[in-house]
N, C-alpha and C positions, 0 to 999 in steps of 0.2 A: 852560715847562718846570719848573713848580713842583714835580712829584713826582718829578724826577730821571730820568723816562723819555724816550725820543726821539720827537718828533714824526715824521709821515710825510714832512714837508718836509726834516727833518734826515737821515732815512734816505735819501731821494732824493739829497740833496746828497752824503752819503757814497758813494753808488753812482756818482755822476757825477765823483767825485774832487775835489769842491770844497775848496779850501784856506782859504776866507775864513769858514767857519763856525765859531763858537765853541760848543763842546759843554760848556763850564763845567768844564774840567779833563779832557779827553778823553786828554791825554797827561801823563804825570807832570811837574811843574814842576821844573826843574833848579835846584839850589842853594836850594831853599825858596821858589820864586817863588810869589807869591799867586795862588790860583785866582781864576776870574772871579766876579762876583757871582752869576751863575746857578748856577755849580758850588758855591758856598757855600750858597745857598738849597737846592740839591738835597740836599747832605750833611746840612744842618740838618733838613730833612724826614725823612731816613732815621733820624737819632738821635731825632727826636721820636716815632717809632713804637716806641722802646724804653723810653720813660719809664715806662709802666705796668708792665712787667716789672721794671725797676729798682727802683721803689718797692715792689713786692711783695716783692723779695728783701731790701730793707733793712728792711721791717717785720718779717720772719721773724728777722732778726739781732738787732733791738733789742727785740722783742716789745712794740712801741709802734705807734701809728697814724703813719705816715709819708706826707707829701705832697711830691711833687716836681713842679715846673713848669719850662717851658723845653724845650730850650735856646735860648738865643740865640748864634748863631755869628758870631764877627768875627775879623778879622785884627788883632793887636794886638802891640806890642813887650812883652816880658816885663816890663820896668820899669813900663810903664802898668798892667798887670795887678797887679803888686806894690803899686803906690801905692794901689789901690783896696782891696786885702785888708788891708794892714797890715804892721807891721815883722817880726812872728814869723809864719812860715809853716810849712806841712807839705807835703811833696811825696811822692807815692806813684808810683813808676816801674812801668809795665806795657808795656814796649817790645814792638813786634811781632817775632816770632821766625819766623813762617811765613806764606805767603800774600802779604804785602806787607812792605816794608822801610821803617823809619822809627821815630821816637821817639813815645811816647805815655805820658801821666802825668796825675795828678790834683793839683790844688793848692788848698789851703784855708788859712784862718787857723788859728792854733794854738788859738783858743778854740773854733772850729767842731770841730777835730779832737779836742779834749778832750771836748766834748759828745757826739760820735759814739762815741768809743771808751768813755766812761763809760757810755753807754746799752747798749752791748753787753756790758760788763762788770758791769752792775748796781750801779755804784758812782758816788759823786758826788766832785767836787773831786780828780780823779786827776791824777797827773804824767804828762808825755809820756815815759815810760820805755819799756823794751824791750817790756813786756807790752801797753802802749797802742799802740806802732806795730805790734805783731804783729796787734792786733785790726783796726787800720785796713788792714793789708795783706789780711786776711780780708774785710774789707767791700768794698773796692774790687775785689777779685778777683771777688766775686760781682756786683758792679754792671757790671763789664765784660763778664760772660758774654752777655747779651742784645745788647750792642753788637757783639761779635765775630761772633755769629750773623748779625746783620743785615747787617754789612759783607761777610761771606763769602757770604751769598746774593746780594747786589748784584754783588760781583765775580766770582761763580761759582767760587769756590774756598774752601779751609779756611783760616781766619785764626785764628792762635794768638799768644799773647804768652808771654814768659819770666816767670819767678817774680817776684811783686811784691817791691818794696823801698821802704820807708818811711824818710823821713828828715826832720829839722827843718832848714830853710834860712832864710837872710835874704833881704831884697829883691833883693840882687845876686848871690845864689847859686843861682837857679834854673837847673837843669841840663838838658841834653838838648834845648834849643831854640836856634834861630838869632836872628837880628835881629827876625824877626816870627814869630809862631805863630798857628795857628788855635785859638781858644779857644772852647769851648762852655760857656756859663754855666747852671747849674742853681740853682734856688731849692729848698733841702731843709728841711722842717720836721718834727721829731721830737717827737711828742707835743705837749705844751704849751710847748715851747721856742720861742724866736723863730727866724724863718727864718734860714738861713745859706746862703751862696753857695758853691758847689762848681765849680771850673773843671776841665774836661776839656781837655788840651792835646793837639793833633795836629800832628805835622810836616806842613807844607803839602803836601809832596810825596805823603803818603799819601792825600789827597783826589783828587789827580789819578790815582794808580794805582787807586783804587776805582772812580771814575766812568769811567775810561778802559777798564777791563776791561769795564764794563757796556755801554759804547758799541760796543766791538768785537763783544761777543757778540750785541747786537741787530742790528748791521750784517750779520753773517754770514748769518743765516737770511733776512734781507730780501733780500740779494743773490741768495740761492738761489731765492726766490719770485719775484723780479722778472724773472730771465732769460727764463722762458717767456713773459711778458707782453710783453716787448720784441720778441722775435722773431716773435710773432704767427703768421701762416699759415706762416712759414718753419720753425717748430718741427717740423711734421710731416716737411718735407724733410729736416731735419738728422737726424732719427731713423729716417728710412726709412718713416714712416707714409704720407707722401704717395705714395710709389712702391706701397705695399702697397694704398692705396685705389684707384688707377689699374689696378693688376693685378686687384683684385677686380671693378671695374667691366666690365674687358674680359671677364674669365670669365664674368660674369653674362650679358653680351650674347651670348657665343658659346654658353653652355648654352641660353639662351632660344631660339636659332636651331635648335639641334639638336633640341630637345624641343617644338618648336611653340609657343614662347613660355610654356611652362609649367614652365620650369626653377626651381630652388630660388632662393629669395631670398638673395642675398649682400650684406652690409653691411660698411662699414669699421669697424674696432674704435674705440671711444670710450673714451679713457682719461680718468679723473678728474683734476680740477686738482690739482696738487701743493699739498699743505698742510704748514705747518711746525707741529709740536706740541712743546711744551717737555716735557722729561723730568721725573721727579720731583724735587722739591725737595731741595737738599742737606740731609742730616741734620746735626744739631749736631756740634760738635767733640768731644763725648764719645764718639761712635762710634769715634774713633781709638783709645781707650783700652780698648775692651771685652775685649781678648784679653791684657791685661797681667796677670801674676801679682802678687799682693801678699801679704804675710805676715799672717795672722790669728792672734791669740792670745787665749786666755782667761785672765783674771787672777782667782784665787780671793781674794787679799787681799795686803796688804803689812804690814810692821812695820820697825821700826828698832832696831839692836842696837849695843852698844858692842863694840869689838874684842875686849876680854876675854870677853864673853859668847859672841862667834862662836867663839873659839879654845877655849872650853870646852864646845862642843857635842860630843856623841858619840851613839852608837846609843841610841835611846829618848827622846832629847830631845824635849820637846814644845814647839813655837813657836806662841805666840798671835798671830793675824792680827788686823788692824783691822776685820774684817768680822764681823758677827753671824750667827749660825746661821740659815739660811733667807733671808738678804739676798741680792739679786740680785748675780751676778758680773759683771765688766766685760769686754766684747768690744772688743778693739783691733785697728786695722789700721795696720800700720807704727808701732806704738807710740802711736797716737792713738785716744782712746776715741771710738767710734761707736755703741755700743748696750750694752744690758744684758740679762741673761737668767737662766734657771734651769737648774741642772744636772740631766740626765736621763741614763738608761742605755739604750742601744740595743745589744740583744743582750749582748755582753760588753764593749762599749766605752762611755766616757763621751761625752756630747754636751751641747749647750746649746740651749735653746729660747728664741729671742729674745722678749723681753717688752716692750722699750722701745727706741725709736730716740733717740739723743741729739739734742737740738735744737741748731742752729747757736750760739745764745747759751751753752749750756753748754760747747761745744767751745772757744769763745773764753775763757770763764772758766777752763778747766783750763789755759789757757797762763800764768796768773799764778803 
């Protein structure tokens, strides 16, 4: 069961009510109990399928060539993980808020965090201040997107996380984990930098919930398709088909006798085998937000004035802005810069033609 799917033997065992079969986390472990080795392997394969998308997202954020390998998924004590990383750590929390329940976070050394945040902000030798932590929140929010989509498709539900929260922690201050945690280890290389290890921490119960939902979804259609095979010839009798066939045969004999053996041919109805077909795949979590209204504003320019200058304003006062004539105006959504454009006139109204979409790296730099 290396790919996390159920074999035919396991489906048969489910239908027979077997209690000795281990589905590798088919039920959520209580109290953070460790999933089986098979369950860990199936979950690791699921994460492996998201590495390419995560790598692409991080490349766009840093405007550099990014290589990600892994992950290796193991059950470990938080203290063991911390001893490998070092004394100064950064933890980014992205706990699950919908679909499954449990904690979820990323952990790395402060050195790796500085290199990642510096690459996003286009600066070297930065401090782990609020701006750097905000950049890390943006980075791991983007990295978790492919993971959430893959987990949601596996569990057959929408899975979402709360807002990210980054903080510096010590080896004994790793929060949101129990005595043992499922740690997925990625090796991340940005540009010409040395590889750095990033740990994605999952509550062990989450693995059980994901694989358990997948096992139930696989067993339900299997049970529906197995019932007609088990009943065999009795299926026609249960649905009345057997009686209809007998009636048809008797009617055929009677009509043949009345019309000298030249009666119409009557045959029993042949029903096609029942087939289970999967519906269309779940759309990404972004579909939940399509009908949400957001405030969009266009900013012509800004300036700063002393209070005495503001109080001295009157009708006819000219305020000089920081934008040059003909320079693109800023397009903001919820006060966050997303694009730039040029002013146009539509009938008697002003409008803006979008000329540039702001890159993720520019959005991060605007946080400083």
